[in-house]
Structure formats: structure tokens, C-alpha cells
Phi, psi and omega in degrees: 000131181282144175290147179279138176249138181252135176264118179256126177263105183233145183233156175292169183295320180291322177295319180297317180296323177293318180297319181280350175096014179277151178279332179223174181265005187301317181296316180294317178296322179297316179291326177293320179292331177274004180061030177282326186259029182302321184286350185253001184271136171236117182262132174274161181299331179285349180101000180286138184263130175238153177243136178266128180285324181225079179287153179292140175067019176224158173295163181294163181297321179297321178293320179295319178294317180301324181285342186245007176246159179279137181288128172220152186291344180263002179296145177291312180272107183280144177270123181272127182257000000 
């Protein structure tokens, strides 16, 4: 039986902020410093940090950010009521 290989789609922090619609990376860095996004980090051997948008067995990155930021009317990720 062959071992299963998983394809992980991971992006740099600046690419992730662009994909999610942010103008800067400040929000993502703030959440990373508070260790909120630990489950979404993929580290390369060189030490470069990547973020997974849809990790297995976890909510998506956009949902996790939405749950951990304060609601404001100018936020990119809107909170649905």
C-alpha cells in the first residue's frame, strides 16, 4: 500500500493578506504575535513562515481571523449577524 501524500496550499504572509483583501500585513502579524494563528503556520526549513488558508480539521483562516478581530464597519472580513 502506497503512503498518502497531502498537498498543502500555503502562502507567505504578504500573499495571504492580499488574498484576504487587507491593505497591509499588520493584522496578520498582530494575530501571529498573540499566537492565535498557531494551527495555520507552516514553517519551511529555512525559517520562512507560510500560512495555510484551509488547514485540515480546522476552520478556514478567514473564519479564525473573523472570530478574533473586533468588528468595525470598515473591516474587510465582515461579521455576518
